[in-house]
C-alpha positions as CSV (number, residue, x, y, z in Angstrom):
1,X,10.4,-27.9,4.2
2,X,8.1,-26.7,1.4
3,X,4.9,-28.3,0.3
4,X,2.7,-27.4,-2.7
5,X,-1.1,-27.5,-2.3
6,X,-4.0,-27.0,-4.6
7,X,-7.7,-27.4,-4.2
8,X,-9.5,-30.1,-6.2
9,X,-12.9,-29.8,-7.8
10,X,-14.6,-31.9,-5.2
11,X,-13.6,-29.6,-2.3
12,X,-10.5,-31.7,-1.4
13,X,-6.9,-30.8,-1.7
14,X,-3.9,-32.3,-3.4
15,X,-0.4,-31.8,-2.1
16,X,3.2,-33.0,-2.0
17,X,6.6,-32.1,-0.6
18,X,9.0,-30.1,-2.8
19,X,12.7,-30.3,-3.5
20,X,15.1,-27.4,-3.9
21,X,14.4,-27.3,-7.6
22,X,10.7,-26.9,-6.9
23,X,9.8,-30.3,-8.2
24,X,8.0,-33.1,-6.2
25,X,10.2,-34.7,-3.6
26,X,7.7,-37.2,-2.4
27,X,4.4,-38.8,-3.2
28,X,1.3,-36.7,-4.1
29,X,-1.3,-37.0,-1.3
30,X,-5.0,-36.3,-1.4
31,X,-6.9,-34.9,1.6
32,X,-10.6,-34.3,2.1
33,X,-10.2,-30.5,2.5
34,X,-7.6,-27.7,2.2
35,X,-7.9,-27.0,5.9
36,X,-7.4,-30.6,6.9
37,X,-4.3,-30.8,4.6
38,X,-2.7,-27.8,6.2
39,X,-3.8,-28.4,9.8
40,X,-2.3,-31.9,9.7
41,X,1.2,-30.7,8.7
42,X,2.4,-28.0,11.2
43,X,6.0,-28.8,10.4
44,X,5.7,-27.3,6.9
45,X,7.8,-24.2,6.8
46,X,6.3,-22.7,3.6
47,X,3.2,-23.5,1.6
48,X,3.3,-23.0,-2.2
49,X,-0.1,-22.2,-3.6
50,X,-1.9,-20.3,-6.3
51,X,-3.3,-17.2,-4.6
52,X,-3.1,-16.2,-0.9
53,X,-6.0,-13.8,-1.2
54,X,-8.4,-16.7,-2.1
55,X,-6.8,-19.7,-0.4
56,X,-5.7,-18.2,2.9
57,X,-9.0,-16.5,3.4
58,X,-10.7,-19.9,3.4
59,X,-8.0,-21.3,5.7
60,X,-8.5,-18.4,8.2
61,X,-12.3,-18.9,8.1
62,X,-11.6,-22.5,9.2
63,X,-9.3,-21.4,12.0
64,X,-6.0,-22.4,10.3
65,X,-3.0,-20.1,10.1
66,X,0.3,-20.6,8.4
67,X,3.8,-19.2,9.1
68,X,5.0,-18.6,5.5
69,X,3.8,-19.1,1.9
70,X,4.8,-18.6,-1.7
71,X,2.1,-17.0,-3.7
72,X,2.6,-18.1,-7.3
73,X,0.3,-15.3,-8.8
74,X,2.1,-12.6,-6.8
75,X,5.4,-13.9,-7.9
76,X,4.3,-14.0,-11.5
77,X,3.4,-10.3,-11.4
78,X,6.8,-9.4,-10.1
79,X,8.7,-11.7,-12.5
80,X,6.9,-10.7,-15.7
81,X,7.5,-7.1,-14.8
82,X,11.2,-7.7,-14.2
83,X,11.7,-9.8,-17.3
84,X,9.8,-8.0,-19.9
85,X,9.1,-4.6,-18.4
86,X,5.4,-5.5,-18.6
87,X,4.1,-4.7,-15.1
88,X,0.4,-5.0,-14.9
89,X,0.2,-8.0,-17.2
90,X,-2.0,-11.1,-16.5
91,X,-0.7,-12.8,-13.3
92,X,-3.1,-15.8,-12.8
93,X,-1.9,-19.4,-12.6
94,X,-3.5,-19.9,-16.0
95,X,-1.6,-17.0,-17.5
96,X,1.7,-18.2,-16.0
97,X,1.1,-21.7,-17.3
98,X,0.3,-20.4,-20.8
99,X,3.5,-18.4,-20.9
100,X,5.4,-21.5,-19.9
101,X,4.0,-23.4,-22.8
102,X,4.1,-20.5,-25.3
103,X,0.3,-20.4,-25.6
104,X,-2.1,-17.4,-25.8
105,X,-2.2,-15.7,-22.3
106,X,-5.7,-15.4,-20.9
107,X,-6.6,-12.1,-19.2
108,X,-7.0,-11.9,-15.5
109,X,-10.5,-12.0,-14.1
110,X,-12.2,-8.6,-13.4
111,X,-11.4,-7.2,-10.0
112,X,-13.7,-8.6,-7.4
113,X,-16.2,-6.1,-6.0
114,X,-15.6,-5.0,-2.4
115,X,-17.4,-7.3,0.1
116,X,-18.8,-5.9,3.3
117,X,-20.5,-9.1,4.3
118,X,-19.7,-12.8,3.5
119,X,-20.7,-13.8,0.1
120,X,-22.4,-17.1,-0.8
121,X,-21.0,-17.1,-4.3
122,X,-17.5,-16.3,-5.4
123,X,-16.1,-16.1,-8.9
124,X,-13.5,-18.8,-9.4
125,X,-10.0,-18.5,-10.7
126,X,-9.1,-18.0,-14.4
127,X,-9.7,-21.5,-15.8
128,X,-6.9,-23.6,-17.1
129,X,-7.3,-25.2,-20.6
130,X,-9.6,-28.2,-20.6
131,X,-7.8,-31.4,-19.4
132,X,-5.1,-29.5,-17.5
133,X,-4.9,-30.4,-13.8
134,X,-4.4,-27.4,-11.5
135,X,-2.0,-29.1,-9.2
136,X,0.2,-30.2,-12.1
137,X,0.1,-26.7,-13.5
138,X,1.0,-25.3,-10.1
139,X,4.1,-27.5,-9.9
140,X,5.2,-26.7,-13.4
141,X,4.8,-22.9,-12.9
142,X,6.5,-22.9,-9.5
143,X,9.5,-24.8,-10.8
144,X,9.7,-22.5,-13.8
145,X,9.5,-19.4,-11.6
146,X,12.5,-20.7,-9.6
147,X,14.5,-20.9,-12.8
148,X,13.4,-17.5,-13.9
149,X,14.3,-16.0,-10.5
150,X,17.8,-17.4,-10.8
151,X,18.2,-15.5,-14.1
152,X,17.3,-12.1,-12.7
153,X,20.0,-9.4,-12.3
154,X,20.2,-10.0,-8.5
155,X,18.7,-13.4,-7.8
156,X,19.0,-13.2,-4.0
157,X,17.3,-9.9,-3.9
158,X,14.5,-11.1,-6.1
159,X,14.0,-14.2,-3.9
160,X,13.7,-11.9,-0.9
161,X,11.2,-9.7,-2.8
162,X,9.1,-12.7,-3.7
163,X,9.1,-14.0,-0.1
164,X,8.3,-10.5,1.2
165,X,5.4,-10.0,-1.2
166,X,4.0,-13.4,-0.2
167,X,4.4,-12.5,3.5
168,X,2.5,-9.3,2.8
169,X,-0.3,-11.3,1.3
170,X,-0.6,-13.3,4.5
171,X,-0.6,-10.1,6.7
172,X,-3.3,-8.5,4.4
173,X,-5.6,-11.5,4.9
174,X,-5.1,-11.5,8.6
175,X,-5.7,-7.7,8.8
176,X,-9.0,-8.1,7.1
177,X,-10.0,-10.9,9.4
178,X,-9.1,-9.0,12.6
179,X,-10.6,-5.7,11.5
180,X,-10.0,-2.2,13.0
181,X,-11.8,-1.8,16.4
182,X,-14.6,0.7,15.7
183,X,-17.1,2.3,18.0
184,X,-20.2,2.8,15.8
185,X,-21.9,4.8,18.6
186,X,-19.0,7.3,18.7
187,X,-19.0,7.5,15.0
188,X,-22.7,8.3,14.9
189,X,-22.3,10.9,17.6
190,X,-19.6,12.6,15.6
191,X,-21.8,12.7,12.5
192,X,-24.7,14.1,14.5
193,X,-22.5,16.8,15.9
194,X,-20.8,17.8,12.6
195,X,-23.5,17.2,10.1
196,X,-26.7,17.8,12.1
197,X,-29.9,15.8,11.8
198,X,-30.6,13.4,9.0
199,X,-33.6,14.2,6.8
200,X,-35.7,11.5,5.1
201,X,-35.6,10.9,1.4
202,X,-31.8,11.3,0.9
203,X,-31.9,15.1,1.6
204,X,-28.7,16.8,2.9
205,X,-28.1,16.8,6.6
206,X,-29.1,20.0,8.4
207,X,-25.7,21.7,8.7
208,X,-24.9,21.0,5.0
209,X,-28.2,22.4,4.0
210,X,-27.6,25.6,6.0
211,X,-24.1,26.1,4.4
212,X,-25.6,25.5,1.0
213,X,-28.1,28.2,1.7
214,X,-25.3,30.6,2.8
215,X,-23.5,30.0,-0.4
216,X,-26.6,30.8,-2.5
217,X,-27.2,34.0,-0.5
218,X,-23.6,35.1,-1.1
219,X,-24.1,34.7,-4.8
220,X,-27.6,36.2,-4.8
221,X,-29.1,33.2,-6.6
222,X,-29.6,29.4,-6.1
223,X,-26.3,27.6,-6.5
224,X,-25.5,23.9,-5.9
225,X,-22.3,23.8,-3.9
226,X,-21.9,20.1,-4.6
227,X,-21.6,20.7,-8.4
228,X,-18.2,22.2,-9.4
229,X,-19.6,23.6,-12.7
230,X,-22.3,25.5,-10.8
231,X,-19.6,27.1,-8.5
232,X,-17.3,28.0,-11.4
233,X,-20.2,29.6,-13.3
234,X,-21.4,31.5,-10.2
235,X,-17.9,33.0,-9.6
236,X,-17.7,33.9,-13.3
237,X,-20.9,35.8,-13.0
238,X,-19.2,37.7,-10.1
239,X,-16.3,38.5,-12.4
240,X,-13.9,35.9,-10.9
241,X,-12.4,33.3,-13.2
242,X,-11.6,29.9,-11.7
243,X,-10.0,26.8,-13.3
244,X,-11.3,24.5,-10.6
245,X,-12.9,24.5,-7.1
246,X,-9.9,23.2,-5.4
247,X,-9.3,24.5,-1.9
248,X,-6.0,26.3,-2.7
249,X,-7.6,28.2,-5.5
250,X,-10.7,29.2,-3.5
251,X,-8.6,30.4,-0.6
252,X,-7.0,33.1,-2.8
253,X,-10.4,34.7,-3.5
254,X,-12.0,37.5,-1.6
255,X,-15.7,36.7,-1.8
256,X,-18.3,36.0,0.9
257,X,-19.2,32.6,-0.6
258,X,-15.7,31.2,0.0
259,X,-16.0,30.4,3.7
260,X,-19.3,28.6,3.6
261,X,-18.3,26.8,0.4
262,X,-15.1,25.5,2.0
263,X,-17.0,24.4,5.1
264,X,-19.6,22.7,2.9
265,X,-17.0,20.9,0.8
266,X,-15.4,19.5,4.0
267,X,-18.7,18.2,5.4
268,X,-19.6,16.9,1.9
269,X,-16.5,14.7,1.9
270,X,-17.3,13.5,5.4
271,X,-20.9,12.7,4.5
272,X,-20.2,10.9,1.3
273,X,-17.0,9.1,2.3
274,X,-17.6,8.2,6.0
275,X,-21.2,9.1,6.7
276,X,-24.1,7.1,8.0
277,X,-24.4,5.0,4.9
278,X,-20.7,4.1,5.1
279,X,-21.0,3.2,8.7
280,X,-24.0,0.9,8.0
281,X,-22.2,-0.7,5.1
282,X,-18.7,-1.3,6.5
283,X,-18.8,-1.5,10.4
284,X,-20.2,-4.7,11.9
285,X,-19.7,-6.3,15.3
286,X,-17.4,-3.5,16.4
287,X,-15.0,-3.9,13.5
288,X,-14.2,-2.2,10.2
289,X,-12.8,-4.9,7.9
290,X,-11.4,-3.6,4.7
291,X,-9.8,-5.8,2.1
292,X,-6.1,-4.9,1.7
293,X,-4.4,-5.2,-1.7
294,X,-0.6,-5.6,-1.3
295,X,1.2,-4.2,-4.3
296,X,-2.0,-2.4,-5.3
297,X,0.1,0.4,-6.8
298,X,3.0,0.0,-9.2
299,X,5.5,1.1,-6.5
300,X,4.4,-1.8,-4.2
301,X,2.4,0.4,-1.9
302,X,-0.9,-1.1,-0.7
303,X,-4.4,-0.1,-1.6
304,X,-7.8,-1.3,-0.4
305,X,-10.8,-2.7,-2.2
306,X,-13.5,-0.3,-1.1
307,X,-14.1,1.3,2.3
308,X,-11.4,3.9,2.1
309,X,-9.3,2.5,4.9
310,X,-6.2,4.4,3.8
311,X,-8.1,7.8,3.8
312,X,-9.7,7.8,7.3
313,X,-10.4,11.5,8.2
314,X,-8.7,12.7,11.3
315,X,-11.9,13.5,13.1
316,X,-13.3,10.0,12.4
317,X,-10.3,8.5,14.1
318,X,-12.1,9.3,17.4
319,X,-14.3,6.3,16.7
320,X,-11.3,3.9,16.5
321,X,-10.9,2.7,20.1
322,X,-9.4,-0.3,21.7
323,X,-11.5,-2.9,23.5
324,X,-11.7,-2.6,27.3
325,X,-8.4,-3.6,28.8
326,X,-6.7,-3.4,25.4
327,X,-4.6,-0.7,23.8
328,X,-3.7,0.5,20.3
329,X,0.0,0.6,19.6
330,X,0.4,3.1,16.8
331,X,3.8,3.3,15.1
332,X,4.9,5.7,12.4
333,X,8.2,5.3,10.6
334,X,10.3,8.4,11.0
335,X,11.5,10.0,7.7
336,X,11.2,6.6,5.9
337,X,11.9,7.6,2.3
338,X,15.0,9.8,3.0
339,X,16.5,7.0,5.2
340,X,15.8,4.5,2.4
341,X,17.5,6.8,-0.1
342,X,20.6,6.9,2.1
343,X,20.6,3.1,2.2
344,X,20.1,2.4,-1.5
345,X,22.5,5.2,-2.7
346,X,25.2,4.3,-0.2
347,X,26.0,8.0,0.1
348,X,28.5,8.1,3.0
349,X,27.4,11.6,4.2
350,X,23.6,10.9,4.1
351,X,24.1,7.5,5.7
352,X,25.9,9.1,8.6
353,X,23.1,11.6,9.0
354,X,20.5,8.8,8.8
355,X,22.4,6.8,11.4
356,X,22.5,9.5,14.1
357,X,19.3,10.6,15.9
358,X,15.6,10.0,15.4
359,X,15.1,13.3,13.5
360,X,17.0,13.1,10.2
361,X,15.7,16.5,9.0
362,X,17.0,18.2,12.1
363,X,20.4,16.6,11.8
364,X,20.5,17.5,8.1
365,X,19.6,21.1,8.9
366,X,22.4,21.4,11.4
367,X,24.9,20.4,8.7
368,X,23.6,22.0,5.5
369,X,20.7,24.4,6.0
370,X,21.7,26.7,8.9
371,X,19.6,24.8,11.4
372,X,16.3,25.3,9.4
373,X,14.6,21.9,9.7
374,X,11.7,22.8,7.4
375,X,14.1,23.9,4.7
376,X,16.1,20.7,5.0
377,X,12.9,18.7,4.7
378,X,11.7,20.6,1.7
379,X,15.1,20.2,0.0
380,X,15.4,16.5,0.6
381,X,11.9,15.6,-0.3
382,X,12.2,17.8,-3.4
383,X,15.2,15.7,-4.5
384,X,13.1,12.5,-4.1
385,X,9.9,13.9,-5.7
386,X,11.6,15.9,-8.5
387,X,10.9,19.4,-7.3
388,X,13.9,20.8,-8.9
389,X,12.9,24.3,-10.1
390,X,12.9,27.8,-8.4
391,X,14.1,27.8,-4.9
392,X,14.3,24.0,-4.9
393,X,17.0,24.2,-7.5
394,X,19.2,26.1,-5.0
395,X,18.5,23.5,-2.4
396,X,19.4,20.8,-4.8
397,X,22.8,22.3,-5.5
398,X,23.5,22.3,-1.8
399,X,22.4,18.6,-1.5
400,X,24.4,17.7,-4.6
401,X,27.5,19.2,-3.1
402,X,27.2,17.5,0.3
403,X,25.5,14.2,-0.7
404,X,26.6,13.6,-4.4
405,X,25.9,9.9,-4.4
406,X,22.3,10.3,-3.1
407,X,21.4,13.0,-5.6
408,X,23.1,11.1,-8.4
409,X,21.0,8.0,-7.6
410,X,17.7,9.7,-8.0
411,X,19.0,11.8,-11.0
412,X,20.0,8.7,-12.8
413,X,16.6,7.2,-12.2
414,X,15.0,10.3,-13.6
415,X,17.2,10.3,-16.7
416,X,16.3,6.6,-17.2
417,X,12.7,7.4,-17.1
418,X,13.0,10.4,-19.5
419,X,14.8,8.1,-21.9
420,X,12.0,5.5,-21.7
421,X,14.1,3.0,-19.8
422,X,13.0,0.9,-16.9
423,X,14.1,1.4,-13.3
424,X,13.9,-1.0,-10.3
425,X,13.6,-0.9,-6.6
426,X,16.6,-2.2,-4.5
427,X,15.0,-5.7,-4.4
428,X,14.0,-5.7,-8.1
429,X,10.4,-4.5,-8.4
430,X,10.2,-2.9,-11.8
431,X,8.4,0.2,-13.0
432,X,5.8,0.1,-15.8
433,X,7.1,0.6,-19.4
434,X,6.7,3.8,-21.3
435,X,3.7,2.4,-23.1
436,X,1.8,2.5,-19.8
437,X,2.1,6.3,-19.9
438,X,0.6,6.6,-23.3
439,X,-2.9,6.2,-24.6
440,X,-3.8,3.2,-26.7
441,X,-3.3,5.0,-30.0
442,X,0.0,6.6,-29.1
443,X,3.5,5.3,-29.7
444,X,6.8,6.6,-28.2
445,X,8.3,8.9,-30.8
446,X,11.8,9.9,-31.5
447,X,11.5,13.2,-29.6
448,X,9.9,11.5,-26.6
449,X,12.8,12.6,-24.4
450,X,12.0,16.2,-24.9
451,X,8.3,15.9,-24.3
452,X,6.3,16.8,-21.2
453,X,5.4,13.1,-20.9
454,X,9.1,12.2,-20.6
455,X,9.7,14.8,-17.9
456,X,6.6,13.5,-16.0
457,X,7.9,10.0,-16.4
458,X,11.3,11.1,-15.1
459,X,9.7,12.5,-12.0
460,X,7.9,9.3,-11.5
461,X,11.0,7.0,-11.9
462,X,13.0,9.4,-9.6
463,X,10.5,8.7,-6.9
464,X,9.8,5.1,-7.8
465,X,13.2,3.8,-6.9
466,X,12.9,5.3,-3.4
467,X,9.2,4.9,-2.7
468,X,9.2,1.3,-4.1
469,X,12.3,0.3,-2.1
470,X,10.6,1.8,1.0
471,X,7.5,-0.3,0.3
472,X,9.7,-3.4,-0.1
473,X,11.3,-2.6,3.3
474,X,7.9,-2.2,4.9
475,X,6.9,-5.7,3.8
476,X,9.8,-7.1,5.8
477,X,8.8,-5.0,8.8
478,X,5.3,-6.5,8.7
479,X,6.7,-10.0,8.2
480,X,9.2,-9.6,11.1
481,X,6.6,-8.2,13.5
482,X,4.1,-10.9,12.6
483,X,6.7,-13.6,13.2
484,X,7.8,-12.1,16.6
485,X,4.3,-11.7,17.9
486,X,3.4,-15.3,16.8
487,X,6.5,-16.9,18.3
488,X,6.0,-14.9,21.6
489,X,2.5,-16.1,21.9
490,X,1.1,-12.6,22.1
491,X,-2.7,-12.1,21.9
492,X,-2.3,-8.8,20.1
493,X,-3.2,-8.5,16.4
494,X,-2.0,-6.4,13.5
495,X,-5.2,-4.4,12.6
496,X,-4.0,-1.6,10.3
497,X,-1.2,-0.8,7.8
498,X,-0.6,2.2,5.6
499,X,2.7,2.9,3.8
500,X,4.7,3.9,6.9
501,X,2.3,3.3,9.7
502,X,1.2,0.2,11.6
503,X,-1.3,-0.4,14.3
504,X,-1.4,-3.3,16.7
505,X,-4.5,-4.0,18.9
506,X,-3.3,-5.8,22.1
507,X,-3.9,-6.3,25.8
508,X,-2.5,-3.4,27.8
509,X,0.1,-5.7,29.4
510,X,1.5,-6.5,26.0
511,X,1.8,-2.9,24.7
512,X,5.5,-2.3,25.7
513,X,6.5,-5.7,24.3
514,X,4.7,-4.9,21.0
515,X,6.3,-1.5,20.8
516,X,9.8,-3.1,21.2
517,X,8.9,-5.7,18.6
518,X,8.1,-3.0,16.1
519,X,11.4,-1.3,16.7
520,X,13.3,-4.5,16.3
521,X,11.4,-5.5,13.2
522,X,12.3,-2.2,11.6
523,X,16.0,-2.5,12.3
524,X,16.1,-6.1,11.2
525,X,14.2,-5.3,8.0
526,X,16.8,-2.6,7.2
527,X,19.7,-5.0,7.6
528,X,18.0,-7.8,5.7
529,X,16.9,-5.6,2.7
530,X,19.8,-3.2,2.4
531,X,22.6,-5.1,4.0
532,X,25.0,-3.7,6.6
533,X,24.7,0.1,6.6
534,X,24.8,2.7,9.5
535,X,21.3,3.8,8.5
536,X,18.7,3.6,11.3
537,X,14.9,3.1,10.8
538,X,13.3,4.4,14.0
539,X,9.5,4.5,14.7
540,X,7.6,7.0,16.7
541,X,5.2,4.9,18.8
542,X,2.2,5.8,20.9
543,X,0.2,3.5,23.1
544,X,-3.3,4.8,23.3
545,X,-6.9,3.8,23.8
546,X,-8.2,6.1,21.0
547,X,-6.5,6.5,17.6
548,X,-7.2,10.2,17.7
549,X,-4.8,10.6,20.6
550,X,-1.9,9.1,18.7
551,X,-1.7,12.0,16.2
C-alpha cells in the first residue's frame, strides 16, 4: 500500500492512498501534522513525498520512522538524466511540475550550508507557481514519473534504481541522526601529542612551528611552508625546479628541507581538517553527525555536506570508539568493483573467478599472472580505470585474451564516451553529457573524438559503468541491512557508510548477528541487482571497540 503525503502551509499534512497508476485510490485526508499522519498509519508500505532529506529529518526528530519511501525529487534527478542525458538539471518538485506542464523550469535552491547544530530557520523548497497546491502537484508529478519510468530502456531496472535511491535517502537521514560514536577526550589527546601545545591568537601549534623553522633553516631564509608558491620559489633559488609541492614530487628531491616539509604538510592537514576547531564544531554529546548526500557524485557515490566524514585520517580513527558494552561492526566489501564488472559483463571466466574464494585477485593471479597477486590487481584495476599504456597495455592483452567479454564491456563504454555518447549503469543511472565536460563558451567540435578531452571522457565512462553499478549495488546492501536489523528488533544502528564500507554500532551481544546480516544483505543485493550469477560479494568484517583496530 502506498500513500502520498505533503505538508500544508499551516503545519498540517494532506495525504491519500494511491493506486497502481500513482493516482488517488481513496479520499484525501487532512491531519494536524506530518508526524501524526505517518504515525497513525503503520500499515503503509511506502510513503510518496517530495524530499526525504527535508521531510524525513522532521519525522525522525518527532520519533517517527518509516520502512520505505519514494522520493520524488531523487527520482526526478535520475529520470531527467536518463531521458535527456541532462544529469545535474533541476530536480525539485517545482521543476518536475514545470516540465510536466511545458513551463519554464525553475533552478534548484542553493545548496544548504552544513549544519553542526540545529537551526531555527530553514530555507523552504523551491516554490510552485502561485495558486498551485503542493499536494496536487505531488500527485501529478508522481503519476507522470511512473509513466516515464515505464518508457525507459529497462523499466524494471529503473524501478529498482528509484527504490534503491529512495532507500539510500532514508539511510542517510538515519545515519546523521545516529552519529558516529566519538571520544572527544581521545581526539584532544591525539592532537596534543601530534601537534603540541596550542598558542593563543591563532598561531601554529608548537610542533608545526618547530617544523616550519626547520624548513626555513634548510633554505637559509624565512619560508612559509603552508604557502606552495613560497616553497616552489625557495627550491628554485636552490636550483631545483618543481611544478607543484605534491608529496610524490618532493620525495624525488635530495634536499634537507624535504623531510621537515613533508612532516609539516601532514600535520597541517590534520590541524586544518580535524584539529581543535573541527572538534569543537562537529562533535557534540559524544557523536559526530555529518550530513550524508546520497548520489552526491555523478556515479551515485555518496558525499557529505561538510565535516569531511569520508576523509577521516587513520590516526584520528582512534577517537571513534563504541559505547561501553557496545561494539563497532566494521565491514569492507572485498574487491567490489572487479566483482561488479564480472556481474555486468557476464564474462564466464571472470564470473567463475569472482565466484570462488574471498580474494579475487589471488584467484586471478593463479590463473593469468603467474601467481603475482599485486600484478593481477594492477591489471584488473587498470582495465576499469583506463590505465592502458606502458606495462598496463601488456596486462590488458592478457586480460582481453582470458576475459574478452569483461574487457569489451569497459572498452565499449570508453569508446562511447570518446564519441560523446552516454553510458549507463546496470540499473540505468546515466552519465553527464559531453557539455558537462566543456566550459560554458565551448561546443563539441567535429574533431572532438581525437581530442584530449575525448580521451579523458573515455576514461571516465569506462569507470562510470562499473563504479556507478557498484554504487547502485551498495544502496541495496544498505537497504537490506536496514530492513533485517529493523525486523529482527536489533538495537544496533548504522552509523557510517563510505562507498564499500559500512559500520554498525551495536550491543556486544548483537555483533555476530549484525555481521551475518551484512553478509546476507550483500549476497541478496547481488542477486536482486544483477540477477542470477555465480559472482559472490564477500565482506571482510571486524568486531572492535575502536575503529583504529579494524584496519
